[in-house]
Wavefront OBJ file of the C-alpha trace (Angstrom):
o trace
v 54.745 17.991 -26.184
v 53.954 20.188 -23.186
v 50.232 19.519 -23.595
v 50.845 15.751 -23.632
v 53.005 16.035 -20.501
v 50.263 17.942 -18.695
v 47.705 15.290 -19.717
v 49.967 12.539 -18.378
v 50.467 14.372 -15.101
v 46.716 14.892 -14.790
v 46.019 11.225 -15.456
v 48.709 10.129 -13.016
v 47.285 12.256 -10.216
v 43.737 11.174 -11.008
v 44.700 7.502 -10.924
v 46.417 8.000 -7.580
v 43.281 9.560 -6.094
v 41.096 6.960 -7.793
v 43.121 4.080 -6.394
v 42.993 5.609 -2.937
v 39.229 6.059 -3.070
v 38.552 2.659 -4.638
v 40.397 0.990 -1.780
v 38.005 2.744 0.611
v 34.754 2.211 -1.269
v 33.697 -1.026 0.328
v 33.255 -2.664 -3.084
v 35.623 -5.377 -1.871
v 32.919 -6.615 0.501
v 31.418 -8.563 -2.396
v 34.455 -10.871 -2.311
v 33.410 -12.210 1.085
v 29.841 -13.218 0.188
v 29.881 -16.966 -0.306
v 26.265 -17.033 -1.523
v 27.527 -15.572 -4.791
v 29.414 -18.795 -5.543
v 26.110 -20.408 -6.550
v 25.296 -17.887 -9.294
v 26.526 -17.045 -12.768
v 26.976 -13.349 -13.631
v 23.872 -11.658 -15.028
v 24.889 -8.729 -17.249
v 21.464 -7.652 -18.492
v 18.339 -7.573 -16.294
v 15.845 -7.678 -19.169
v 13.031 -10.174 -18.543
v 10.200 -10.669 -21.030
v 7.439 -12.963 -19.814
v 6.126 -15.348 -22.454
v 2.636 -13.916 -21.982
v 3.990 -10.420 -22.716
v 6.040 -11.326 -25.786
v 4.986 -10.150 -29.212
v 5.822 -13.622 -30.571
v 7.059 -12.208 -33.891
v 3.676 -10.729 -34.775
v 3.872 -7.486 -36.816
v 4.021 -4.346 -34.727
v 1.097 -1.987 -35.292
v 1.218 1.689 -34.449
v -1.802 2.283 -32.188
v -1.170 5.758 -30.775
v -4.373 7.215 -32.191
v -6.440 4.458 -30.553
v -5.176 4.935 -27.009
v -8.028 5.604 -24.595
v -7.351 6.843 -21.074
v -9.907 7.397 -18.319
v -9.405 10.689 -16.492
v -10.549 11.219 -12.909
v -12.375 14.407 -12.013
v -10.620 15.796 -8.956
v -10.653 19.486 -8.071
v -7.675 21.594 -7.017
v -5.333 19.673 -9.316
v -2.800 20.467 -11.986
v -4.181 20.913 -15.475
v -4.035 17.614 -17.343
v -3.386 16.830 -20.985
v -7.147 16.353 -21.319
v -7.683 19.931 -20.109
v -5.651 21.245 -23.031
v -7.124 18.962 -25.696
v -10.680 19.615 -24.512
v -10.073 23.359 -24.779
v -8.661 22.915 -28.278
v -11.617 20.824 -29.461
v -14.085 23.324 -28.003
v -12.355 26.176 -29.836
v -11.647 28.042 -26.584
v -7.954 28.329 -27.366
v -5.476 27.022 -29.929
v -2.197 25.176 -29.402
v -0.399 28.171 -30.901
v -1.908 30.511 -28.319
v -1.077 28.135 -25.459
v 2.511 27.602 -26.532
v 3.097 31.312 -27.160
v 1.905 32.113 -23.647
v 3.995 29.318 -22.183
v 7.186 30.491 -23.898
v 6.546 34.004 -22.597
v 6.122 32.636 -19.054
v 9.372 30.692 -19.192
v 11.428 33.558 -20.608
v 10.023 36.031 -18.089
v 10.855 34.023 -14.959
v 14.418 32.957 -14.141
v 13.072 30.257 -11.828
v 11.382 28.723 -14.876
v 14.139 29.256 -17.418
v 16.822 27.559 -15.279
v 14.836 24.334 -15.572
v 15.446 24.350 -19.338
v 18.850 24.051 -20.983
v 17.647 24.823 -24.486
v 14.454 26.090 -26.087
v 14.195 26.816 -29.820
v 11.086 29.016 -30.128
v 10.890 28.676 -33.923
v 10.713 24.889 -33.752
v 8.260 24.928 -30.877
v 5.910 27.403 -32.542
v 6.068 25.537 -35.857
v 4.931 22.361 -34.086
v 2.162 24.311 -32.343
v 0.937 25.798 -35.624
v 0.810 22.341 -37.200
v -1.255 21.109 -34.256
v -3.557 24.122 -34.530
v -4.178 23.274 -38.179
v -5.039 19.673 -37.286
v -7.605 20.751 -34.698
v -9.053 23.266 -37.154
v -9.601 20.453 -39.632
v -10.971 18.165 -36.925
v -8.117 15.673 -37.221
v -5.998 15.679 -34.056
v -3.462 12.861 -33.979
v -4.071 11.603 -30.441
v -4.923 12.565 -26.872
v -1.443 14.138 -26.743
v -1.843 16.402 -29.770
v -0.997 19.995 -28.881
v -0.052 19.177 -25.301
v 3.163 20.856 -24.082
v 5.783 18.415 -22.817
v 9.446 18.637 -21.826
v 12.389 16.315 -22.549
v 15.375 15.657 -20.291
v 18.877 16.392 -21.580
v 19.561 12.675 -21.847
v 17.545 11.945 -24.973
v 18.454 12.927 -28.514
v 16.224 15.421 -30.294
v 16.873 16.598 -33.840
v 17.979 20.215 -33.954
v 18.865 20.379 -30.260
v 22.201 20.073 -28.522
v 22.792 17.442 -25.851
v 25.204 17.925 -22.951
v 23.978 15.562 -20.191
v 24.035 18.586 -17.905
v 27.761 19.126 -18.502
v 29.992 21.447 -20.508
v 30.666 18.601 -22.977
v 28.869 18.369 -26.319
v 27.197 14.938 -26.544
v 25.098 15.831 -29.594
v 24.923 13.030 -32.153
v 26.911 13.915 -35.276
v 24.393 12.158 -37.515
v 21.361 13.620 -35.788
v 18.325 11.534 -34.943
v 15.661 11.624 -32.263
v 15.338 8.945 -29.589
v 12.600 6.497 -30.635
v 10.477 7.049 -27.529
v 10.583 10.838 -27.957
v 9.760 10.488 -31.649
v 6.618 8.588 -30.611
v 5.541 11.612 -28.577
v 6.191 13.833 -31.582
v 4.267 11.443 -33.844
v 1.345 11.737 -31.415
v 1.397 15.534 -31.810
v 2.993 16.514 -28.493
v 4.677 19.914 -28.480
v 8.187 19.589 -27.073
v 8.912 22.868 -25.310
v 12.610 22.243 -24.798
v 15.403 20.291 -23.149
v 15.382 20.178 -19.349
v 18.160 20.496 -16.795
v 19.909 17.617 -15.062
v 22.984 17.340 -12.878
v 26.232 16.543 -14.641
v 26.074 13.050 -16.214
v 23.528 12.150 -13.523
v 26.460 11.689 -11.148
v 27.734 13.565 -8.103
v 28.362 17.290 -8.247
v 30.399 18.060 -5.170
v 32.783 20.558 -3.724
v 36.228 19.219 -4.627
v 37.742 19.742 -1.181
v 34.951 17.946 0.627
v 35.024 15.192 -1.983
v 38.595 14.287 -1.116
v 37.735 14.196 2.544
v 34.971 11.654 2.037
v 35.808 8.137 0.953
v 32.412 6.502 1.223
v 31.487 4.091 -1.538
v 28.083 5.627 -1.562
v 29.361 8.945 -2.849
v 28.732 7.656 -6.358
v 25.730 9.687 -7.345
v 23.855 12.824 -6.478
v 20.101 12.982 -6.126
v 19.727 16.760 -5.688
v 20.015 18.063 -9.285
v 22.551 20.571 -7.980
v 24.364 21.820 -11.094
v 26.870 24.679 -10.668
v 27.647 24.516 -14.415
v 24.125 24.901 -15.814
v 22.187 26.242 -12.828
v 19.939 24.489 -10.339
v 16.122 24.498 -10.489
v 14.534 24.886 -7.053
v 11.640 22.856 -5.724
v 8.320 24.579 -6.619
v 6.885 23.387 -3.301
v 9.634 25.098 -1.334
v 12.640 26.973 -2.823
v 14.710 25.990 0.222
v 14.726 22.429 -1.157
v 16.111 20.675 -4.216
v 13.885 19.186 -6.898
v 15.779 15.911 -6.733
v 17.632 14.425 -9.656
v 18.780 13.704 -12.075
v 15.473 14.456 -13.834
v 15.129 17.618 -11.752
v 14.446 20.018 -14.615
v 11.631 17.821 -15.864
v 10.193 17.509 -12.346
v 10.291 21.298 -11.939
v 8.516 21.823 -15.263
v 5.634 19.550 -14.231
v 5.370 20.535 -10.560
v 5.342 24.236 -11.418
v 2.476 23.715 -13.863
v 4.391 24.610 -17.024
v 3.719 21.209 -18.612
v 1.527 18.282 -17.522
v 4.016 15.650 -18.716
v 7.788 15.401 -18.958
v 10.374 12.848 -19.996
v 12.969 11.539 -17.570
v 15.692 8.921 -17.354
v 16.366 6.636 -14.413
v 19.537 4.692 -13.590
v 19.155 4.617 -9.818
v 15.978 6.532 -9.003
v 16.387 9.581 -11.245
v 12.708 9.648 -12.253
v 11.173 8.467 -8.991
v 13.236 10.549 -6.547
v 12.403 13.931 -8.164
v 8.810 12.742 -8.532
v 8.695 12.128 -4.788
v 10.425 15.392 -3.881
v 8.091 17.395 -6.144
v 4.789 15.605 -5.434
v 4.469 13.945 -8.852
v 3.888 10.539 -10.397
v 7.012 8.932 -11.858
v 7.395 5.594 -13.646
v 10.578 3.610 -14.195
v 9.516 1.037 -16.857
v 10.694 -2.546 -17.222
v 14.254 -2.660 -18.504
v 14.333 -2.920 -22.291
v 10.671 -2.071 -22.904
v 11.159 1.575 -23.918
v 13.459 1.977 -26.915
v 15.863 4.920 -26.896
v 17.575 4.193 -30.234
v 19.643 5.712 -31.763
v 20.606 7.101 -28.351
v 23.299 5.188 -26.503
v 22.820 4.774 -22.764
v 25.819 5.458 -20.555
v 24.345 3.143 -17.914
v 23.483 0.262 -20.225
v 22.234 -2.332 -17.757
v 20.653 0.073 -15.253
v 19.241 3.042 -17.138
v 15.796 3.421 -18.701
v 13.658 6.300 -19.917
v 10.152 7.004 -18.693
v 7.583 9.695 -17.841
v 6.802 12.071 -14.992
v 3.332 13.587 -14.746
v 1.045 15.515 -12.444
v -1.629 12.798 -12.498
v -1.899 9.087 -13.191
v -3.941 9.405 -16.389
v -1.283 11.596 -17.990
v 1.445 9.274 -16.749
v -0.316 6.303 -18.304
v -0.914 8.139 -21.588
v 2.714 9.261 -21.775
v 4.018 5.793 -20.911
v 1.855 3.897 -23.379
v 3.099 6.086 -26.233
v 6.740 6.015 -25.094
v 6.596 2.222 -24.886
v 5.542 1.685 -28.489
v 7.684 -1.304 -29.591
v 10.578 -0.339 -31.861
v 10.956 -2.751 -34.810
v 14.653 -1.865 -35.095
v 15.344 -2.627 -31.436
v 15.866 -6.363 -30.804
v 14.628 -6.062 -27.212
v 11.838 -3.479 -27.400
v 10.375 -5.235 -30.436
v 9.720 -8.361 -28.344
v 7.284 -6.575 -26.009
v 3.607 -6.328 -26.824
v 2.330 -2.787 -27.421
v 1.137 -1.128 -24.227
v -1.439 0.982 -26.020
v -4.515 -0.416 -24.284
v -5.253 -0.556 -20.548
v -6.347 -3.958 -19.221
v -10.060 -4.741 -19.290
v -12.151 -4.206 -16.137
v -12.598 -7.968 -15.784
v -8.849 -8.610 -15.784
v -8.395 -5.846 -13.219
v -10.952 -7.473 -10.941
v -9.150 -10.802 -11.207
v -5.761 -9.403 -10.185
v -4.330 -10.570 -6.879
v -4.130 -7.668 -4.464
v -0.940 -8.400 -2.586
v 1.603 -5.952 -1.210
v 4.986 -7.218 -0.048
v 6.892 -5.331 2.618
v 10.375 -5.910 4.022
v 9.886 -4.254 7.380
v 13.547 -3.736 8.433
v 14.151 -1.921 5.134
v 10.859 -0.001 5.067
v 11.086 1.224 8.658
v 14.485 2.916 8.259
v 12.753 6.161 7.247
v 12.018 9.450 8.957
v 8.872 9.637 11.148
v 7.018 11.936 8.750
v 7.685 9.675 5.788
v 6.626 6.584 7.738
v 3.432 8.259 8.895
v 2.383 9.247 5.369
v 3.309 5.902 3.804
v 1.671 3.833 6.537
v -1.521 5.864 6.197
v -1.593 5.030 2.497
v -0.964 1.337 3.155
v -3.759 1.334 5.732
v -6.075 2.591 3.003
v -4.983 -0.100 0.570
v -5.520 -2.871 3.110
v -8.656 -1.609 4.863
v -10.582 -0.093 1.950
v -9.277 -1.865 -1.149
v -8.815 -5.411 0.193
v -5.072 -5.578 -0.384
v -3.170 -8.167 1.606
v 0.075 -6.937 3.201
v 2.597 -9.731 3.653
v 6.111 -9.661 5.142
v 8.908 -10.658 2.766
v 12.693 -10.863 2.940
v 15.173 -9.202 0.580
v 18.728 -10.524 1.005
v 22.099 -8.729 0.960
v 20.608 -5.276 0.382
v 23.604 -3.309 1.668
v 26.083 -5.291 -0.429
v 23.711 -5.278 -3.400
v 23.506 -1.483 -3.319
v 27.307 -1.481 -3.490
v 27.071 -3.845 -6.468
v 24.685 -1.435 -8.200
v 27.069 1.454 -7.513
v 30.053 -0.483 -8.822
v 28.146 -1.483 -11.958
v 26.763 1.912 -12.913
v 30.075 3.693 -12.249
v 31.905 1.151 -14.392
v 29.362 1.491 -17.201
v 29.437 5.281 -17.270
v 33.221 5.311 -17.017
v 33.580 2.907 -19.939
v 31.388 5.194 -22.069
v 33.336 8.343 -21.214
v 36.628 8.749 -23.121
v 39.556 9.856 -20.921
v 39.980 12.887 -23.180
v 36.663 14.257 -21.870
v 37.508 13.964 -18.166
v 39.232 17.387 -17.890
v 35.934 19.016 -18.937
v 34.012 17.491 -16.031
v 33.645 18.688 -12.467
v 36.321 17.619 -9.981
v 33.928 15.208 -8.300
v 32.985 13.430 -11.513
v 36.606 13.191 -12.627
v 37.253 11.255 -9.448
v 34.072 9.182 -9.603
v 34.774 8.071 -13.158
v 38.365 7.302 -12.300
v 37.065 5.035 -9.527
v 34.787 3.313 -12.026
v 37.617 2.865 -14.516
v 39.756 1.160 -11.873
v 37.179 -1.530 -11.064
v 38.827 -4.973 -11.404
v 37.057 -7.383 -13.733
v 36.691 -9.891 -10.892
v 34.750 -7.388 -8.787
v 32.564 -6.395 -11.726
v 31.721 -10.074 -12.203
v 30.851 -10.409 -8.518
v 28.471 -7.468 -8.843
v 26.704 -9.222 -11.726
v 26.468 -12.389 -9.630
v 24.751 -10.294 -6.977
v 22.308 -9.108 -9.630
v 21.589 -12.731 -10.546
v 21.056 -13.638 -6.884
v 18.535 -10.832 -6.382
v 16.671 -11.573 -9.610
v 16.446 -15.258 -8.702
v 15.087 -14.414 -5.267
v 12.522 -11.987 -6.696
v 11.433 -14.532 -9.314
v 10.783 -16.974 -6.472
v 8.789 -14.366 -4.549
v 6.633 -13.531 -7.560
v 6.066 -17.211 -8.219
v 4.860 -17.602 -4.627
v 2.779 -14.403 -4.733
v 1.709 -13.674 -8.346
v 1.059 -10.005 -9.030
v 2.613 -8.890 -5.733
v 3.817 -5.287 -5.559
v 6.781 -4.662 -3.269
v 6.180 -1.401 -1.424
v 8.481 1.069 0.296
v 8.823 4.817 0.670
v 10.337 6.288 -2.496
v 12.936 7.946 -0.289
v 13.377 7.569 3.474
v 13.700 11.351 3.745
v 11.187 14.030 2.856
v 13.094 16.117 0.328
v 16.641 17.442 0.446
v 17.139 20.875 1.985
v 19.636 23.331 0.484
v 21.647 23.637 3.665
v 24.430 25.873 2.328
v 22.310 28.526 0.660
v 23.606 30.355 -2.413
v 27.157 29.142 -1.859
v 26.003 25.550 -2.123
v 24.223 26.292 -5.384
v 27.304 28.042 -6.760
v 29.964 25.533 -5.750
v 28.081 22.253 -5.353
v 27.053 19.957 -2.545
v 28.787 16.989 -0.958
v 26.848 14.786 1.421
v 27.684 11.130 0.874
v 25.446 9.878 3.664
v 22.431 11.770 2.365
v 23.072 10.601 -1.193
v 22.996 6.935 -0.293
v 20.097 7.460 2.104
v 17.957 9.058 -0.580
v 18.626 6.080 -2.888
v 17.983 3.464 -0.211
v 14.898 2.061 -1.949
v 15.127 3.289 -5.545
v 18.258 1.507 -6.856
v 16.829 -2.022 -6.580
v 14.396 -1.726 -9.499
v 17.204 -0.532 -11.769
v 19.594 -3.303 -10.805
v 17.043 -6.088 -11.346
v 15.242 -4.454 -14.299
v 11.769 -4.391 -12.719
v 9.211 -1.577 -13.205
v 8.570 0.794 -10.301
v 6.173 3.669 -9.680
v 6.333 6.551 -7.212
v 3.115 8.296 -6.138
v 2.612 11.217 -3.708
v 0.857 10.227 -0.474
v 1.440 13.063 1.971
v 3.184 16.288 2.973
v 5.492 17.099 5.884
v 6.674 20.359 7.390
v 9.851 21.856 5.944
v 12.956 21.947 8.127
v 15.846 24.271 8.823
v 17.120 27.537 7.477
v 18.317 26.753 3.990
v 18.059 29.044 0.991
v 15.210 31.471 1.487
v 15.446 31.182 5.282
v 13.680 27.846 5.332
v 10.429 29.483 4.281
v 8.002 27.943 1.840
v 5.490 25.189 1.547
v 5.381 21.684 2.916
v 7.471 18.919 1.347
v 5.834 15.989 -0.491
v 6.315 12.347 0.469
v 6.354 9.542 -2.096
v 5.315 5.898 -1.783
v 6.825 3.435 -4.263
v 5.781 0.052 -5.580
v 7.981 -2.302 -7.595
v 6.169 -4.793 -9.776
v 7.128 -8.001 -11.506
v 8.877 -7.632 -14.862
v 6.375 -6.361 -17.425
v 3.660 -5.524 -14.878
v 3.314 -1.813 -15.568
v -0.458 -2.336 -15.784
v -0.557 -3.562 -12.182
v 1.402 -0.515 -11.090
v -0.961 1.775 -12.992
v -4.007 0.333 -11.236
v -2.275 0.655 -7.846
v -1.251 4.228 -8.653
v -4.752 5.285 -9.661
v -6.156 3.894 -6.438
v -3.584 5.810 -4.419
v -4.221 8.963 -6.406
v -7.948 8.901 -5.699
v -7.245 8.551 -1.985
v -4.450 11.131 -1.788
v -6.356 13.854 -3.628
v -9.699 13.204 -1.956
v -11.450 16.512 -1.401
v -11.060 18.222 1.973
v -8.470 15.700 3.160
v -5.477 17.795 1.930
v -3.101 14.845 1.987
v -1.271 16.270 -1.033
v -1.479 19.610 -2.782
v -0.219 21.686 -5.663
v 3.100 23.451 -5.231
v 3.154 27.003 -3.904
v 5.094 27.887 -7.060
v 2.409 26.455 -9.339
v 1.579 28.431 -12.488
v -2.098 28.765 -13.390
v -2.198 27.930 -17.090
v -5.768 29.200 -17.348
v -4.469 32.707 -16.725
v -1.681 32.857 -19.274
v -3.734 30.917 -21.821
v -5.987 33.958 -21.969
v -3.054 35.857 -23.470
l 1 2 3 4 5 6 7 8 9 10 11 12 13 14 15 16 17 18 19 20 21 22 23 24 25 26 27 28 29 30 31 32 33 34 35 36 37 38 39 40 41 42 43 44 45 46 47 48 49 50 51 52 53 54 55 56 57 58 59 60 61 62 63 64 65 66 67 68 69 70 71 72 73 74 75 76 77 78 79 80 81 82 83 84 85 86 87 88 89 90 91 92 93 94 95 96 97 98 99 100 101 102 103 104 105 106 107 108 109 110 111 112 113 114 115 116 117 118 119 120 121 122 123 124 125 126 127 128 129 130 131 132 133 134 135 136 137 138 139 140 141 142 143 144 145 146 147 148 149 150 151 152 153 154 155 156 157 158 159 160 161 162 163 164 165 166 167 168 169 170 171 172 173 174 175 176 177 178 179 180 181 182 183 184 185 186 187 188 189 190 191 192 193 194 195 196 197 198 199 200 201 202 203 204 205 206 207 208 209 210 211 212 213 214 215 216 217 218 219 220 221 222 223 224 225 226 227 228 229 230 231 232 233 234 235 236 237 238 239 240 241 242 243 244 245 246 247 248 249 250 251 252 253 254 255 256 257 258 259 260 261 262 263 264 265 266 267 268 269 270 271 272 273 274 275 276 277 278 279 280 281 282 283 284 285 286 287 288 289 290 291 292 293 294 295 296 297 298 299 300 301 302 303 304 305 306 307 308 309 310 311 312 313 314 315 316 317 318 319 320 321 322 323 324 325 326 327 328 329 330 331 332 333 334 335 336 337 338 339 340 341 342 343 344 345 346 347 348 349 350 351 352 353 354 355 356 357 358 359 360 361 362 363 364 365 366 367 368 369 370 371 372 373 374 375 376 377 378 379 380 381 382 383 384 385 386 387 388 389 390 391 392 393 394 395 396 397 398 399 400 401 402 403 404 405 406 407 408 409 410 411 412 413 414 415 416 417 418 419 420 421 422 423 424 425 426 427 428 429 430 431 432 433 434 435 436 437 438 439 440 441 442 443 444 445 446 447 448 449 450 451 452 453 454 455 456 457 458 459 460 461 462 463 464 465 466 467 468 469 470 471 472 473 474 475 476 477 478 479 480 481 482 483 484 485 486 487 488 489 490 491 492 493 494 495 496 497 498 499 500 501 502 503 504 505 506 507 508 509 510 511 512 513 514 515 516 517 518 519 520 521 522 523 524 525 526 527 528 529 530 531 532 533 534 535 536 537 538 539 540 541 542 543 544 545 546 547 548 549 550 551 552 553 554 555 556 557 558 559 560 561 562 563 564 565 566 567 568 569 570 571 572 573 574 575 576 577 578 579 580 581 582 583 584
C-alpha cells in the first residue's frame, strides 16, 4: 500500500511539472496557423515513388553481387576494402584482426566507453567462421570479415538492449533487427553494442531543467550519458561526439571500425557524423526494415549507416536496405544493391536548392566551409544553385518536437519512468500530456511541408536541398568532468544543433551529411580546450527514394574534401592505426 501511495505521489508531482512545462513549450503556436486548415493530418511520411516500387515482383537477395567503386585517396581511414584485400592476399586473417581489435578496446578506457556490451566469444566465433570462408576462397561479400559496430537501438540476438538507460529493453523472444541481420548474412563481424544517450532524449541536470521551460529542450545532441559514460570526440576530447549515435561515431572516427550502425529520429546519425568528420546517411522513411524491433519514434525514426568514406557508406547502406518480405513497407521498395549506371548518372539534373535565411543562420566558420564546398559544386561540377523557400520552419520544428515526444512517451510505460533520469521523466511527462488536437495540428504541419516539398521536386526534379548539417562546429564540454558526471542542460544549443537536421525526419526524406572542412576549437572545456580542430558537415536532403542521387553528390564532395595537400578535412588526432595492431 505504501509503495502504491509513493507511486501516486510521484505521478502527481510529475504531472504538475509536466503541465507547467507544457504550457510554456510553445506547442500552442500551431493553433494560430491558419494555413493548416487546408490540410489533412499526415501520420506517416513514407513515400514510395512508382518508379521505385517493387511492383509485387519477388525479392531476390543480392548481397553477394554488390559492387562498389573505391577511391584511392591517401591519408584516410582504412576502408572495408582494405581489410578484405588483406584477407584475400593472405596477409592477415579476420581472426587476427578481431583479436587485435578486442585487445585495443579493452586496453583503452576511451575506446571501451563507446561500447555498452561486447561478447568476445561471439565476436571471435564470427571471425573464425569468416577466416574459414577466406581460406576456402568463398567470402560472402565485400563486407565479409569487416569489423562493424551496432548502436544500442537495434536488437541483436544474445545481447542486451537498454537504449542507453538503466532499463532492460531486451526482447523476451530474442531476434535480430532485419537490417542488422543483413550485415551478419554478408559476413560482417559485429564487435559490440555502442553507447547512446538515454532514449536518445535529453540528459540534463535536474535543477537546471526546471529552470528552463523552452519547448526546444526536447532532445540532446551531445551523447552525454552520466548513466553509461560519455565517449569523447576523437578529434578533440574537449568536445562531444554528438548524439544519439555517439558511440558509433566514436568507433568509426577513432579508426576502430570503418562502418557503424546508427538510428536517426531528429539528426542522430547526421549530427555525430558532422561532429566527428564522418559520412552519415538517414535513409528514406520505411526503406530500411528494423523488424522485429519496435521503434519508439515510429513516424520519425529510421536506421542507417555511418562510415569513414563514401564507398563504405554506400556498401553498408545497400545491404541494410535489402527489402524485407515480412515488412509491408520495406518490401515495396526495389533492392538498392546496384549503383546507378554511368549513363543515368550523367543524365541526372544537377540542381542544389538553398533557403538562404535558414542556411545563413550558422557560425562564420561553418558558413565558410560550406560555402567553399558549394562553390566547388557550382564552379567545377556544373551544379545549379537556386534559391527556394521553406515555410513555417520554426513552427514545424515545434511540430516535430511535439510528435516525437508524444511517440516516445506513448511507447514508454509509466512504470518505467522512475528508472529514467530526472530530465527524461519530465520530457516524457510533457509528451504524455499532449492534447489530441495539438497532435493532429502537428500532423497537418507535416502534410503542409510534404506538399510543399513535392511541389518543389516537381518543379526541379532531382534537386538536393543543401544546408550545413549543424549551424555550429561541434559542441564543447563546457563544464568539464562535472558536466560528464551530472549531465548537461543547454536548451538553446540543443535546438540550434538540430536547426537543419529535423526536417528530413519529419517529412521522411533521405539526407546525407559529409565533412567539408575543419575549424579551430574554442574555449577551455575538458582537457583545457586542447586538441585538434573540429569538423564541419554539409548536408543534402533528397527527394523520397533518391539515395542514389545523394551518394553521387557525396562522392563528389568526398573527392574534393580529401584532395591531397588541401587539408580541408583530416583524420582525428585520436585515430587508431589498424595496420599496427593488425600485426599482433
